[in-house]
N, C-alpha and C positions, 0 to 999 in steps of 0.2 A: 328452527330458530337458530341464528348465528350467534355464537357467543361474543361478547365485546372484549373479552381478554382471553388470552391464551396462557396455558401452563407451560413451563420450560420444555417439557417433553413434546408437546404439541407444536410449539414454536420450532424446535429442532427438526421435527419430522416435515412440517410445511415449507420451512426454509432450506432444508438440506444442510444446516449448520450443526456441528456437534455441540451437545449441551456444555461441554467444557469451554467451547469457543464462545458461546452466548455468555457465560459467566466472566470470561475474560474480557469480552467486548463491554460487558456491564461495568466491570471494574475499571476500564479505561474511559468509560463515560461515552461510549458510542451508542449504546442503547440504554433504556431505563425500564424498571419494572417497579410495581408496587407490591406490597405484601398483603396476602389475604389474612383472614382472621386466624387461619391455622399457620401462618408465617410462611406460606408458600409464595413463590414468585409468580406474578401474574403480569403479562405483557399485553399492551394494547395492540389490536391487530395491525395498527400503522407501523409496528416495529418491522413487519414483513417488508415493507418498502425500504426502510432504513438498511435492512440487511441485504437487500438486493443491491442497492448502491454500494455498500461495503464490499460485497463479493465482486462486483464488476471492477471497482476501483483497485482491489487487491489483484485481480486477474491481469490488469494492464501494468501492474508492478508498483503501485503506490504504497508507500509506507503508511502504516496505521496512523502515525502521528499526523500525516498531512491529510488523511481521510477525516480524522477526528476535527482537525482545525477547520475543514471545509464544512463538516455537519454542525459545528458549534457556531459558525457564521449564520446560520439560518435563524430567522426570527424565532425567539422562544424555543429553540431546539426542535422545532416541528419537523414533521416528515417531509422529505423534499417532493416537490410538485414537479410537473413536467418541465416548467419554466426554470425551476431551480436546478434540475438535472442538466438541462441545456448549458446553463451558466457554469456550473461545476465541471461538466465535461469539456467545455470550451477552454476553460483555465488550465485543465490537465493535458490538453491536446499538444501544447508546446513542449511541456516537459517529456511526453511520450515521443514526439518527433525528435528531440534532442537525444533521447536514449537510443532511437532506432539508428540515428547517424552515427553515434558512438559505437553501437555494436556492429554495425556494417563495417566501419573502419577497423574495429578489432578484428573482425572476421577476415578482412582483406590482408591485414598485416600477419595474422596467423598463418595463413597459407604460405607467405613468403618465409616466415619464421621456420615453418616446418621444413621447407626446401633448404634453408641455411643450416638449421640445427645448432647454431651457436649459442643462443641464449645469453649473449654477452651482457654482463651487468653494466658495462660501460656504455654500450651503443644501442641495445635492443630497446625499441619503443614499447614492447610488451612488458619487459622486465623493469624497465627504468624510465617510464614515461615522463615527459616534461622535466628532465633533470637539468636544472639551470646551472648547477655547479660541476657538471661532467667536464667542461673545458679547464677546470682549475686542477685537474688530476684526481687520482684515486684516494681514498681515505676520507676521514672526517675533516670538515672544514669549519666547524664551530666548536668553541670551548665550552 
């Protein structure tokens, strides 16, 4: 017979997530438990799917705040379905594409920077990216 609820150790073992991380996720509202009569945490089996979504989202570099926001948008905080996952991942794809583009540009600029070696605070796009005040000279420009 398959138990309806899992203890924190069982959940950690099944999900590959450390017990301390499970407690942290619960404190942040990403997952939820109930307390047994002995005051032990018990997690519904559906938490395994939520943890899978969290792990994948973290792996692509999404911050926990963004993951929490997406999970909270689900009706009644329920476990994501396949359709939910498609919707969530589609929304995250553009962010991932933007980060890939930024990292690719950084990689390409870094190669040139290694060749130059100057690391100029005035002109280097790695050390002083998007400096709108560089043309006004060195030093502080606001009082």
